[in-house]
C-alpha positions as CSV (number, residue, x, y, z in Angstrom):
1,M,-19.0,40.4,43.0
2,A,-22.3,39.6,41.2
3,M,-20.5,39.8,37.8
4,D,-17.8,37.5,39.0
5,N,-20.3,35.0,40.2
6,A,-22.2,35.1,36.9
7,Y,-18.9,34.7,35.0
8,I,-17.8,31.7,37.0
9,S,-21.3,30.2,36.9
10,Q,-21.5,30.5,33.1
11,R,-18.1,28.8,32.8
12,I,-19.2,25.9,35.0
13,I,-22.5,25.4,33.2
14,N,-20.7,25.5,29.9
15,T,-18.1,23.0,31.0
16,C,-20.8,20.7,32.3
17,I,-22.3,20.7,28.8
18,R,-18.9,19.9,27.2
19,E,-18.2,17.1,29.6
20,N,-21.8,15.7,29.6
21,V,-21.8,15.9,33.4
22,C,-24.7,13.8,34.8
23,E,-25.5,12.9,31.2
24,I,-27.2,16.3,30.6
25,I,-26.3,16.1,26.9
26,S,-26.7,12.4,26.2
27,Q,-30.1,12.2,28.1
28,G,-31.2,15.8,27.4
29,S,-32.7,17.0,24.1
30,V,-32.1,20.1,22.1
31,I,-35.2,22.0,21.2
32,D,-35.7,25.3,19.3
33,A,-37.3,28.4,20.7
34,D,-40.6,27.7,19.0
35,S,-41.0,24.5,21.0
36,L,-40.4,26.3,24.3
37,T,-43.7,27.0,26.1
38,V,-42.3,28.4,29.3
39,G,-40.1,31.2,27.9
40,K,-42.0,34.2,29.5
41,Q,-39.9,33.9,32.6
42,W,-36.6,34.2,30.7
43,P,-35.0,37.6,31.6
44,H,-32.5,37.8,28.7
45,E,-32.6,37.9,25.0
46,M,-34.5,34.8,23.7
47,P,-32.0,32.2,22.4
48,T,-32.8,30.1,19.3
49,H,-32.1,26.8,21.1
50,W,-32.5,25.2,24.5
51,L,-31.2,22.1,26.2
52,K,-34.2,20.4,27.8
53,I,-33.2,18.2,30.8
54,S,-35.9,16.0,32.4
55,H,-33.9,13.1,34.0
56,L,-32.4,14.9,37.0
57,D,-35.6,15.5,39.0
58,N,-39.3,15.6,38.9
59,D,-38.9,19.1,37.4
60,I,-37.8,20.0,33.9
61,F,-34.8,22.3,33.3
62,Y,-34.2,24.4,30.2
63,V,-30.7,25.7,29.6
64,A,-30.2,28.4,26.9
65,I,-27.6,27.2,24.4
66,A,-26.0,28.3,21.2
67,E,-24.3,26.4,18.4
68,S,-20.5,26.3,18.7
69,H,-17.5,25.1,16.7
70,Y,-15.0,25.5,19.6
71,M,-14.5,22.6,22.0
72,Q,-18.2,21.6,22.0
73,S,-21.1,21.6,19.7
74,W,-23.3,23.6,22.1
75,Q,-22.3,26.3,24.5
76,A,-24.2,27.9,27.4
77,P,-24.0,31.7,27.0
78,Y,-25.7,32.5,30.3
79,S,-25.4,31.8,34.0
80,G,-29.1,30.9,34.4
81,W,-31.8,28.5,33.3
82,L,-35.5,27.9,33.7
83,R,-37.0,25.3,36.0
84,E,-40.5,24.0,35.2
85,T,-42.3,22.5,38.2
86,Q,-45.9,21.1,38.3
87,H,-47.2,24.5,39.4
88,S,-44.9,27.2,38.0
89,V,-41.9,28.2,36.0
90,V,-39.0,30.0,37.7
91,Y,-35.7,31.5,36.6
92,E,-32.7,30.2,38.5
93,H,-29.1,31.2,38.2
94,G,-25.7,30.7,39.8
95,F,-23.3,27.8,40.3
96,K,-24.6,26.9,43.8
97,D,-28.1,26.2,42.5
98,W,-26.8,24.6,39.4
99,L,-24.5,22.1,41.2
100,N,-27.3,21.3,43.6
101,V,-29.6,20.5,40.6
102,L,-27.0,18.2,39.2
103,A,-26.3,16.4,42.5
104,N,-30.0,16.0,43.5
105,N,-30.4,12.4,42.5
106,L,-26.9,11.1,43.2
107,E,-25.8,8.8,46.0
108,E,-24.8,10.7,49.1
109,E,-21.1,9.9,48.7
110,D,-21.2,11.2,45.1
111,K,-23.1,14.4,46.1
112,Q,-20.3,15.4,48.4
113,F,-18.0,16.0,45.4
114,F,-20.5,18.5,44.0
115,Y,-20.9,20.2,47.3
116,H,-17.2,20.5,47.8
117,Y,-16.9,22.0,44.3
118,I,-19.2,24.8,45.4
119,T,-16.5,25.8,47.8
120,E,-13.9,25.8,44.9
121,A,-16.3,27.9,42.8
122,E,-16.7,30.4,45.7
123,C,-12.9,30.6,45.9
124,A,-12.7,31.2,42.2
125,V,-15.1,34.1,42.4
126,E,-13.2,35.7,45.3
127,H,-9.8,35.2,43.6
128,R,-11.0,36.5,40.3
129,K,-12.0,39.7,41.9
130,L,-8.7,40.0,43.7
131,A,-6.8,39.3,40.5
132,Q,-8.7,42.2,38.8
133,I,-7.7,44.5,41.7
134,A,-4.1,43.4,41.4
135,Y,-4.2,44.1,37.7
136,K,-5.4,47.7,38.2
137,N,-2.9,48.3,41.0
138,R,0.0,47.1,38.7
139,L,-1.1,49.0,35.6
140,P,2.0,51.1,35.5
141,Q,4.1,48.0,35.4
142,V,1.9,46.2,32.9
143,K,1.9,49.2,30.6
144,R,5.7,49.1,30.1
145,P,6.7,48.8,26.5
146,L,8.5,45.6,25.6
147,A,11.5,47.6,24.5
148,D,11.9,48.8,28.1
149,L,12.3,45.2,29.4
150,T,16.1,44.9,28.8
151,T,17.0,41.6,30.4
152,W,15.8,38.1,29.5
153,H,14.7,37.3,33.1
154,E,12.8,40.5,33.4
155,Q,11.0,39.7,30.1
156,L,10.1,36.2,31.3
157,L,8.8,37.3,34.7
158,F,6.8,40.1,33.0
159,S,5.2,37.5,30.6
160,D,4.4,35.2,33.5
161,Q,2.7,38.0,35.3
162,V,0.7,39.0,32.2
163,A,-0.4,35.4,31.9
164,S,-1.5,35.2,35.5
165,Y,-4.3,37.7,34.8
166,L,-5.9,35.5,32.1
167,D,-8.1,32.6,33.0
168,H,-7.6,29.1,31.9
169,P,-9.3,28.5,28.5
170,Y,-11.2,25.4,29.6
171,Y,-11.2,24.6,33.3
172,P,-14.0,26.8,34.7
173,T,-12.6,27.6,38.2
174,A,-8.9,27.7,37.4
175,R,-8.8,31.1,39.0
176,A,-9.2,29.4,42.4
177,K,-6.0,28.8,44.3
178,S,-7.6,26.6,46.9
179,G,-5.7,26.8,50.1
180,F,-4.8,30.5,49.6
181,D,-6.5,33.1,51.8
182,L,-6.4,36.8,50.9
183,E,-3.1,37.4,52.6
184,A,-1.5,34.4,51.0
185,L,-2.7,35.5,47.6
186,K,-1.3,39.0,48.0
187,S,2.0,37.6,49.3
188,Y,2.7,34.6,47.1
189,A,0.6,34.8,43.9
190,P,2.1,36.0,40.6
191,E,-0.8,38.4,40.1
192,F,0.7,40.5,42.9
193,S,4.3,39.7,42.1
194,R,5.7,40.4,45.6
195,P,9.1,39.3,46.7
196,F,9.4,37.0,49.7
197,A,12.0,34.9,51.4
198,L,12.0,31.1,51.7
199,N,12.0,29.0,54.8
200,W,14.7,26.4,55.3
201,V,14.9,23.1,57.0
202,A,18.0,21.1,57.9
203,I,17.5,17.4,57.3
204,D,19.8,14.6,58.4
205,K,21.9,13.7,55.3
206,Q,21.1,10.0,55.9
207,L,17.4,10.8,55.3
208,V,17.8,12.7,52.0
209,T,18.8,12.2,48.4
210,L,20.3,14.9,46.2
211,T,20.6,14.3,42.5
212,S,23.6,16.6,42.2
213,E,25.4,19.5,43.9
214,T,23.2,22.3,45.2
215,P,23.3,25.7,43.3
216,D,25.7,28.4,44.4
217,C,22.9,30.6,45.6
218,W,22.0,28.2,48.4
219,P,22.4,29.9,51.8
220,E,25.0,28.9,54.4
221,F,23.8,27.4,57.7
222,Y,24.7,30.5,59.6
223,E,22.6,32.7,57.2
224,V,19.4,30.8,58.3
225,G,20.3,31.0,62.0
226,L,21.7,27.5,62.4
227,N,25.0,26.4,63.9
228,S,27.6,25.9,61.1
229,S,28.5,22.5,62.6
230,L,25.2,21.1,61.4
231,Q,26.6,21.4,57.9
232,K,28.6,18.1,58.4
233,T,25.5,16.1,59.2
234,H,22.5,17.9,57.6
235,Q,21.4,19.2,54.3
236,L,19.4,22.5,53.8
237,F,16.1,22.1,51.9
238,P,14.1,25.1,50.8
239,V,10.4,25.2,51.9
240,H,7.6,27.5,50.8
241,P,6.4,29.7,53.6
242,L,2.9,28.4,53.2
243,T,4.0,24.8,53.4
244,C,6.3,25.3,56.4
245,P,3.5,25.4,59.1
246,T,2.1,22.0,57.8
247,L,5.4,20.1,58.4
248,D,6.0,17.9,61.4
249,F,9.1,19.1,63.1
250,T,8.8,16.5,65.9
251,L,10.3,13.9,63.5
252,A,13.9,13.0,64.3
253,G,16.5,14.5,61.9
254,I,14.5,17.6,60.8
255,V,15.3,21.1,62.1
256,L,13.5,24.2,61.2
257,A,15.9,27.1,60.6
258,P,14.9,30.2,62.6
259,L,15.7,32.6,59.8
260,K,14.4,32.9,56.2
261,A,16.8,33.4,53.3
262,L,16.9,33.7,49.6
263,E,14.5,36.3,48.2
264,V,12.2,35.0,45.5
265,T,9.0,35.8,43.6
266,A,6.4,33.5,42.2
267,T,6.2,32.5,38.6
268,L,3.0,31.6,36.7
269,S,2.9,28.1,38.3
270,V,2.9,29.7,41.8
271,R,4.8,26.9,43.4
272,T,7.8,27.6,41.2
273,V,9.7,30.7,42.3
274,V,12.6,32.7,40.7
275,V,15.6,33.5,42.8
276,L,16.0,37.3,42.5
277,S,19.7,37.4,43.0
278,S,20.2,34.5,40.5
279,P,17.3,34.8,38.1
280,E,18.5,31.9,36.0
281,I,17.6,29.7,38.9
282,H,13.9,28.7,39.4
283,I,13.0,26.4,42.3
284,K,9.9,24.2,42.2
285,L,8.5,23.7,45.7
286,P,5.7,21.7,47.3
287,L,2.8,23.9,48.0
288,I,-0.4,23.1,50.0
289,M,-2.6,24.5,47.3
290,A,-4.9,22.9,44.7
291,T,-5.5,24.2,41.2
292,L,-7.4,22.8,38.3
293,G,-9.4,20.6,40.6
294,A,-9.6,19.8,44.3
295,R,-7.4,16.7,43.9
296,N,-4.6,18.6,42.1
297,V,-2.7,19.5,45.2
298,R,0.6,21.0,44.2
299,L,3.0,18.8,46.1
300,I,6.1,17.1,44.5
301,K,6.2,13.4,44.0
302,P,9.9,12.3,44.4
303,S,9.7,10.1,41.3
304,T,9.1,13.3,39.2
305,L,12.7,14.4,39.8
306,Y,14.0,11.3,38.0
307,D,11.3,11.1,35.3
308,G,11.7,14.7,34.5
309,D,15.5,14.4,34.3
310,C,15.1,11.3,32.1
311,F,13.0,13.2,29.6
312,E,15.4,16.1,29.7
313,Q,18.1,13.7,28.6
314,I,15.9,12.1,26.0
315,L,14.8,15.3,24.4
316,T,18.3,16.9,24.5
317,D,19.8,13.8,22.9
318,L,17.2,13.8,20.1
319,A,17.8,17.5,19.4
320,K,21.6,16.7,19.1
321,H,21.3,13.7,16.8
322,D,18.2,14.4,14.7
323,P,19.0,17.2,12.1
324,K,15.2,17.9,11.7
325,L,15.0,18.8,15.4
326,Y,18.4,20.4,15.8
327,G,18.0,24.1,16.8
328,L,14.2,24.0,17.2
329,Y,14.2,23.7,21.0
330,D,16.4,23.9,24.1
331,H,15.6,22.2,27.4
332,C,16.1,23.9,30.8
333,D,18.6,22.2,33.1
334,E,16.5,20.3,35.7
335,Q,19.2,17.9,36.8
336,H,19.3,19.1,40.4
337,G,16.7,18.2,43.0
338,G,16.3,16.8,46.4
339,H,13.8,14.7,48.4
340,M,13.4,13.1,51.8
341,G,12.4,9.5,51.1
342,E,8.9,9.5,49.6
343,S,7.8,12.7,51.3
344,R,5.9,14.9,48.9
345,E,6.2,17.9,51.2
346,L,10.0,17.8,51.6
347,A,11.2,17.8,48.0
348,Y,12.3,20.4,45.4
349,I,13.5,20.7,41.8
350,V,15.9,23.3,40.5
351,R,15.3,24.6,37.0
352,K,18.2,26.5,35.4
353,Y,17.9,28.6,32.3
354,P,21.2,28.2,30.6
355,Q,23.2,31.0,29.0
356,S,22.0,30.0,25.5
357,M,18.5,31.3,26.4
358,H,19.6,34.6,27.8
359,D,19.6,36.4,24.4
360,K,16.0,35.5,23.7
361,H,12.6,36.9,24.8
362,L,10.9,34.0,26.6
363,V,7.1,33.9,26.7
364,P,4.8,31.1,27.9
365,V,1.9,30.4,25.5
366,A,-0.4,31.1,28.4
367,A,0.4,34.8,28.1
368,F,-0.5,35.2,24.4
369,G,-4.2,35.9,24.9
370,S,-3.9,38.3,27.9
371,E,-5.5,41.6,27.3
372,M,-3.2,44.5,27.8
373,P,-4.1,48.0,28.9
374,D,-4.5,49.3,25.3
375,G,-7.2,46.7,24.6
376,R,-5.0,44.5,22.5
377,I,-3.7,41.1,23.5
378,Y,-0.1,40.5,24.5
379,L,0.6,38.5,21.4
380,A,-0.2,41.6,19.3
381,H,2.5,43.5,21.2
382,L,5.0,40.7,20.6
383,I,4.2,40.6,16.9
384,D,4.6,44.3,16.7
385,H,7.9,44.2,18.5
386,F,9.5,41.2,16.7
387,Y,7.7,41.0,13.4
388,A,6.8,44.7,12.6
389,G,3.2,43.8,13.0
390,D,3.2,41.0,10.4
391,V,0.8,38.4,11.9
392,Q,1.1,36.1,8.9
393,V,4.9,35.7,9.3
394,W,4.6,35.0,13.0
395,L,1.8,32.5,12.4
396,D,3.8,30.6,9.7
397,Q,6.7,30.2,12.1
398,Y,4.5,29.3,15.1
399,L,2.5,26.6,13.4
400,T,5.6,25.1,11.7
401,L,7.6,25.1,14.9
402,L,4.9,23.4,17.1
403,L,3.8,20.9,14.5
404,S,7.2,19.9,13.2
405,V,8.5,19.3,16.7
406,H,5.5,17.5,18.3
407,L,4.5,15.5,15.2
408,R,8.0,14.3,14.8
409,L,8.3,13.4,18.5
410,W,5.1,11.5,18.3
411,L,5.3,9.7,15.0
412,K,9.0,9.0,14.8
413,Y,9.9,8.6,18.5
414,G,6.7,7.7,20.2
415,I,6.8,10.7,22.6
416,A,3.9,13.0,23.6
417,L,4.7,15.9,25.9
418,E,2.3,17.6,28.3
419,S,3.6,20.9,27.0
420,N,0.5,22.9,28.1
421,Q,0.3,26.7,27.9
422,Q,2.4,27.1,31.0
423,N,5.1,24.7,30.0
424,A,5.3,25.6,26.4
425,V,7.6,28.6,26.3
426,I,8.3,30.4,23.0
427,A,11.6,32.1,22.4
428,F,11.3,35.3,20.4
429,S,14.3,36.9,18.8
430,H,15.1,39.6,16.2
431,Q,17.9,37.4,14.8
432,Q,16.2,34.0,14.2
433,P,12.8,32.4,13.9
434,L,10.8,31.2,16.9
435,T,12.2,28.3,19.0
436,L,10.8,26.3,21.9
437,I,12.0,26.2,25.4
438,M,11.1,22.9,27.1
439,K,10.8,22.2,30.8
440,D,8.9,20.2,33.4
441,N,8.4,17.0,31.3
442,D,7.8,14.5,34.1
443,S,4.4,13.4,32.9
444,A,5.0,12.7,29.2
445,R,3.8,9.6,27.5
446,L,6.2,7.2,25.7
447,L,5.8,4.3,23.3
448,A,9.0,2.6,24.3
449,E,9.4,0.3,21.4
450,R,9.2,3.1,18.8
451,Y,11.6,5.3,20.7
452,I,14.1,2.5,21.2
453,N,13.9,1.5,17.5
454,N,14.3,5.1,16.2
455,A,16.4,7.0,18.7
456,L,20.0,7.5,17.6
457,G,22.7,6.7,20.1
458,Q,23.4,3.7,22.4
459,H,21.3,4.7,25.4
460,A,17.7,4.6,24.4
461,Q,16.6,1.4,26.1
462,P,18.4,2.2,29.4
463,K,16.6,5.5,29.5
464,T,13.2,4.0,29.2
465,E,14.1,1.5,31.9
466,Q,14.9,4.4,34.3
467,L,11.3,5.7,34.2
468,I,9.5,5.3,37.5
469,D,5.9,6.4,37.0
470,P,4.2,3.4,35.3
471,R,1.7,5.7,33.6
472,I,4.4,7.2,31.3
473,L,5.0,4.0,29.3
474,V,2.0,3.3,27.0
475,D,1.3,0.5,24.6
476,N,-1.0,2.1,22.1
477,E,-1.0,5.0,19.6
478,Q,-4.1,6.6,20.9
479,A,-2.6,7.6,24.2
480,L,0.0,9.7,22.3
481,A,-2.7,11.1,19.9
482,D,-4.9,12.1,22.7
483,M,-2.2,14.1,24.4
484,F,-1.0,15.7,21.2
485,T,-4.5,16.8,20.4
486,T,-5.7,18.0,23.8
487,I,-2.4,19.8,24.6
488,T,-0.6,20.9,21.4
489,L,-3.7,21.4,19.2
490,Q,-6.3,22.6,21.6
491,L,-4.4,24.4,24.3
492,D,-1.4,25.8,22.4
493,I,-3.1,26.4,19.0
494,A,-6.9,26.5,19.1
495,A,-7.1,28.6,22.2
496,I,-4.7,31.1,20.8
497,F,-6.6,31.2,17.5
498,E,-9.9,32.0,19.2
499,A,-8.2,34.8,21.1
500,M,-6.6,36.2,17.9
501,A,-10.0,36.1,16.1
502,S,-11.9,37.7,19.0
503,Y,-9.4,40.6,18.9
504,Y,-9.7,40.8,15.1
505,M,-6.1,39.9,14.3
506,M,-7.2,37.3,11.7
507,S,-10.4,35.5,10.8
508,I,-11.0,32.2,12.6
509,E,-11.7,30.5,9.2
510,Q,-8.3,31.6,7.9
511,L,-6.5,30.4,11.0
512,Y,-8.0,26.9,11.1
513,K,-7.5,26.6,7.3
514,Q,-3.8,27.3,7.7
515,L,-3.5,24.9,10.6
516,R,-5.0,22.1,8.5
517,E,-2.7,22.9,5.6
518,T,0.4,23.2,7.7
519,L,-0.4,19.9,9.5
520,Q,-0.9,18.1,6.2
521,H,2.4,19.5,4.9
522,Q,4.3,18.3,8.0
523,L,2.7,14.8,7.7
524,N,3.7,14.7,4.0
525,L,7.3,15.5,5.0
526,L,7.3,12.7,7.5
527,D,5.9,10.4,4.8
528,E,8.8,11.2,2.6
529,E,11.1,10.0,5.3
530,G,9.2,6.7,5.5
531,I,7.6,7.5,8.8
532,A,4.1,6.0,9.2
533,T,1.5,8.7,9.3
534,Q,-1.8,7.0,8.4
535,F,-3.0,6.6,12.0
536,A,-2.3,10.3,12.5
537,R,-4.2,11.2,9.3
538,D,-7.2,9.2,10.2
539,Y,-7.2,10.4,13.8
540,L,-6.5,14.1,13.2
541,L,-8.1,14.8,9.8
542,A,-10.8,12.3,9.3
543,A,-12.5,11.9,12.7
544,E,-15.7,13.9,13.2
545,F,-14.8,14.6,16.9
546,Q,-11.6,15.2,18.9
547,P,-11.0,14.2,22.5
548,A,-11.4,16.7,25.3
549,K,-9.9,16.6,28.7
550,Y,-12.8,16.1,31.1
551,L,-10.8,17.7,33.9
552,L,-13.9,19.1,35.8
553,S,-15.3,15.6,36.0
554,S,-12.1,13.8,36.9
555,G,-10.5,16.5,39.1
556,S,-13.5,17.6,41.1
557,L,-17.0,16.2,40.4
558,L,-16.3,12.4,40.1
559,S,-14.6,10.0,42.5
560,K,-11.9,7.8,40.9
561,R,-14.3,4.9,41.6
562,V,-16.8,6.5,39.2
563,S,-14.4,8.0,36.6
564,G,-11.9,5.1,36.6
565,A,-9.2,7.6,35.8
566,A,-5.7,6.4,36.5
567,D,-4.6,10.0,35.9
568,I,-7.1,12.8,36.5
569,N,-5.2,15.0,34.0
570,K,-5.7,12.5,31.2
571,F,-9.4,11.6,31.4
572,Y,-10.9,12.1,28.0
573,G,-14.3,12.3,26.3
574,R,-14.7,12.5,22.5
575,S,-16.9,15.6,22.1
576,V,-14.9,18.3,20.4
577,P,-15.9,19.2,16.8
578,N,-12.8,18.4,14.8
579,F,-11.5,21.7,13.5
580,L,-9.1,19.8,11.2
581,H,-11.8,18.0,9.4
582,A,-12.4,19.0,5.7
583,D,-16.1,19.7,6.4
584,F,-15.5,21.7,9.6
585,Q,-17.6,24.8,9.8
586,V,-17.2,27.8,12.1
587,K,-20.3,28.5,14.1
588,S,-21.0,31.9,15.6
589,A,-23.1,32.1,18.8
């Protein structure tokens, strides 16, 4: 457990440096080892640089740092630091002491966020240890050769499970599934991949809205222990077993079914489950669980049913009418869902993987960097299987696919998608180049005027008017650029590059060089069509720094009063060394 604590602590300190938490970078100073007079107490190899912090307390703190090119200029390689008091120098370590140091001079209300985050960090330590145990217990399954996975849904579920063992590249305590105890983790987390049955509630039809007919796999009333006569007046809603105890069944019109039905297992997102008897059907359910921050509770806002469906239509129409997008992506069918009024606990979304996807090997980008039992990452196995080990051919296809799709959506149509590592699914095939599988696009950003002016067909404006969440429609280019950079470039490309380089698949210099060249080529192609690219060139290629999502700050450590973030998942700081800049240099710690 000590190693897990040190791992989580180092990630937290590192993220605090990236996000300039409590101004430790802007008010701190970088000194070299020769300027450090208190280093005798340091128990590790002496670093060449230190971050000196003297504004948090009467004491002075020295954090060992190393130069970095990846996501921040300075990284913290250790879980400890030195504290210099008036009388002594002591070595301290661990996230609890670190967070207490940061919170010391804050207002009492603001301190509470740091204290609550300690609980999240403790959860991350515990859940990381359990995930490692799950991995060891499932080694026989994880060792299976890709050729032995014969069905598309088996391949997708396997990839989700592989991804579940890898931590988030940037959020330090992503391992924590806050709200899950040990039994819940074993029963409902993808790391353990156990089947379970759903609870069901019958809700008065006058209280609910369905967007279309329910899937054929839905149980009958008698199968969940209810009188069949209720079918005339009530509608069956699926409920996750962990959410069920939190519902208020004293409300009129809601009846808890006495029996469970429909066996499922968790996908990577945890709250989305795959129906084992109909594996093309995935059901997204509200779950009393927080991930990526204490305020990121995984319920379902009813408006997301409609906004997600709207973007499914938009993206599908664009792929049909724009020859440059045709064949590059498919979108899952997310047209069916249900909700009871504005309740976020009684809602669901059905995601259907159509027949056109069943002849491909579907892999979320989140799985690429997972280490397999042979010591190589999952991506290496995929490249062996589909590209005879030719990393360069795969890389050419991957970069061309992501950049051609997302740059075109942004610069021609004013669309930026939150296609993070979990949502960005890559379809591998022996018969054709890589394609994208799109899903869960309820939190995109849209520059409506550009979309309406450039989308082909007669329904562009009505579609934008259907959108419910006011945060989706933006009026400036930077909102799109920020999302493209922090999602497509940093999560889906840079994080994969760093994993590839750390496992010696290709040099990091070569990877970033090819990214810059491919991006410039795609911008040139857009230029030839008369699509304006100058803003993108200035933003992507000329700026010294890129934006970073400050998710630790907005999701856990800061109140909305302090952060001012309208959306905690889109709170940015500009502190990432721009790996697309001509003068970019790789730094080794």
